[in-house]
N, C-alpha and C positions, 0 to 999 in steps of 0.2 A: 548957606550956598555950598552945593556939593562940589568937592574937588575933582580934579580930572581923573585921578586915581580911582576914585570912588565911581564916578561915571563909567569909566572904562570896564571895571570889574562888574557893575551892575547890568551893562549891556552885553556882557560876553564878548569882549574885544578879542582879536585873535592872540594877543600877548598874554592876556588871562587863560586862554585856553592852553596855550603852550605850558604855562607855569603849572596848571592842573595836570597836564599830560607828563611832564618831568617831576613826578612826585618822589617821596624817598622809596617807596616800595617798587615803583618801576625803575628808579635807578639801581637798587640792590637786584632786582630780578635779571634787568639787563647785564649787570656785571656777573652775575652767577652764569648766565647764558654764555658770555662770551668766554669765561674761565673753562666751562665745561666744553665748550668748541673746540678751545685750544687743546684741552686735555686729550680729547678723543681724536683729533687731526694729527696731533704730534707723532704718534707711532708709525702713521703712514708717512709723514714727512720724513722721519728718520729713516725709514726703509727706502724711501726714494732717493735721498741725499746718499746713504750708505751704499747703493748699488753704483756710485760713482766715485767711491773712495778706494784707495788701495788697502791692502791687508793692514799694513802698519798704522795707517791713519784711522782706519775703522775701529781698531781695538786701543787707541791711545788714550790716556788719561792725564790732563783734561780733555774731553771731546772736543773735536772740530766740529762746530754746529752747522757749517756749510763748507763742502769741497772747495778748497783754494786752488787745487791742481786734480780737477776731474779727470777721470780716465774711464775708457770703454773696454779695459781688458777683463772686467767682470762679465759684461756681457758676451764678450769674445768666448771666454772659457765656458760660460753657460751653454752657449749653442754649440759647443762641441759634443755635447751629450744629445740624445734623440728627444729634443724639447718638443719639435713640432708634433711628432707622434705621440707623446705625453698630452699636449694641448688638444691634439684630435679626440684622444680618449675621453678628456674630461668634457670636452663639448658635446661629443656624440652621447656618451652615458648621460649627463645633465639634461640635455635636450630632450632625448627620449623619454627619461624618466619624468620630465616636466609635462610632457604631452599626455603621457600615459596614465600619470596620476591625476592630472585635471580632468580628464575624460572619465575615469573609473570614480573618482571621487565625486563628480558632479552627477554622474548617473546614481550611484549608491545614496548620496545625500538626498536627491531628489524623491528617490523610492521611500526612504525612511521619514521623509518629511510630509509627503503628500499622499502616499498610498496606505490603504489599510489592509493588514494581513495579519495572520496569527504569528506572534513571536516577534513582533516588530519592536517592541520595547526592549526584549531580552537581546536582540542582535544588537541594538544601538548601546546597550549597557555594556556588551562585551566589547564593543569598539572604544567606548570610553575606559573601561579597564585596561585595555590593551596599551592606551596611551600612557598609563604609568608604568608600563613595564620597561625596564632598561633594555636597551638593544643588546648589551653584553650578554644579558641572561638567555636569549634565545640564539645566540651566536654560534654555540657548539652544536645543538642539534639541526640549525639551519646549514652549518657546514657539512654535517654528515649527509644530511639530505642532497645538497648540491653535487657532492662527491659521489653518490650513488646514481645521480642523473649524469654525471660527466660534465658538469657545467662549471666546475672550478676553472679559473683562469680563461673565462669566456665572457663575452658581453652578457650573455643571457644570465649567467650567474650573478653579475653585478647589477642589472636591471629589473629583471623580473621579481625578486623578492622585495624590492621597495616600492612595487606598484600599489600594493594594497596598505596604504599608510594610513592608520587609524585617525591621525589628526586632520588629515585631509577630507576623510568622511565627515568627521565631526564638524568641521569647519563649514562644507558645503551643505550640511543637513540644517545647520543654523540659519543660513542664508536663505534657503529653499523654503523656509517656513514664512519669510517675509514675501513671498510671492502669493498675491490674492487668488484665494482658491475660486473666486467668481469668473476670474480671467480663464482659468483652465476649463471651467465647466462650459463657459461660452464657447470655447474652441472645440469641444466635444460636441456641442450642439451643431455647430458649423461642419461637422464631419471631418475633423483633423485626427489622424492618426496619433498613436503615442509617439512615434518617432518624429513626425511632423512637428508636433507640440512641443516636444522637447528642443528640437533643433531651432525652430523659429520663434518660440515664445520663451521658454525657460533659460535656455542658454544666454540670449541677450540681456535678460534681467539677471543673470549671474555674472555678468563681466567684471563688475569690481571684486567680486569675490574669487574669480578666476585669476585676475591680476594678482591679488595678495597671494594666493595659493601658488602661482607661478614664480613669485620671488623667493617664498619659503622652499619650494621644492628644488629650484635651480641651485639657490646658495647652499641649501643642506646637501644636495647630492654632491657639488663641486668640493665641498669641504668634509665629506665623509671618508676620512682618512683610515678610521680603524677597520671599517668593512672592506674597504678597497685593500689594506695591507693583508688581511687575512684570505681574501677570494684571490689574488693575483698571485702568479709564480714566475713570470718572466718580465725583463725590462721592457719589451715592446708592449705589455699589457697595462704597464703602470700608467696611472693618471698624474697629472701635473704636480699637484700637491705631493703625490707619493714620490713621484721621481725627484722632485726637489730635496724631499728629506733624506734620500739616498745620496745626495752630494756631500753631505756631513761626514767627514772622515772619522775613522776610529781615534786616532792620536791629534790631529790637527783639522781645523775648520776654517775654510775661507768664508768669512763672513760676508765679504763684498759679493761673491758668487751667491751666497744663500740669499741675501737681501734683493739682488736682482731678480732671482727666481721668484721670490715672495711678491715683488713689485709686478711681475709679469702675470703672477696668479691672480692677484687682487683686481686687476683692470676688468676682467669679464663681470665680475660680481657687482662692481660700481656701475657699469653700463646697463646691467639688467635692472638695477635698482633705479637709475634714472629713467630708463625706458618706460617702466611700470610703476612710477611713484604716485602718479595721480591716481591709477586704480588702486594701488595698495592702501593709499590713504582713505578712499572712499570705502574700500571692503573692510578696514579695521573699524571705521566709525560706524558704518552701517550694521555691522555684526555685534557691536560692543553690548547692546542692550537686549539681546536676543537670549533666551534660555531654553 
């Protein structure tokens, strides 16, 4: 006669399913994920709490893990600087770059993927080769060219050189290959022009890729400290990351103010990721198997 335990296991009772679910491997993997989550979230937590600590508390050893006497003096000192102007510059430059790169990259990627013309493979190979070129290599000739145009310390000098992003063209070309050619041929038979076909058929199908590219572009532009440092010459033209870096003194540094500025600069990136995370996940998974 079978025991109740044997009957429960043989019939797939809820208890047996829970035992199978909490196997050794799942416990280890969940423990590792929890550890990695804490590891990656802790710097952001330290920045947020440090923004409400006084200088003596922020630098003391052993550290104060949570501000016992929070203060707003760091934020008051931060906003004595032209922070709103820096924030506007960062938003304006990042937003315009995001829109321009998504438009140009989607057009270029679609043409390279779906149109047949001489030199198509050579052009795409040049884009792939340009992805391996560090930005620092082209910075000197780029600065000389912008200086000849009179674009140094202007929005044009910060935005226009970033529009032809090779990675964006590469990403959109890979996604454009997933569009069925039969759909495009059917739209031509129905009398669609190239502009209407691209705007009504191609762009909606590329929405996941555009979401992923928008995140990459906005975050990359927001954090592009090196190029902005070279191309700007005045305090009103500084972006938020660059302006916060100037708050560090030559001999002393108020870490509370720096952390308050870092916390302020990180909020837009978190908001952009949360806004586009669904499209970002779909875009990464859809384009992973295309070559």
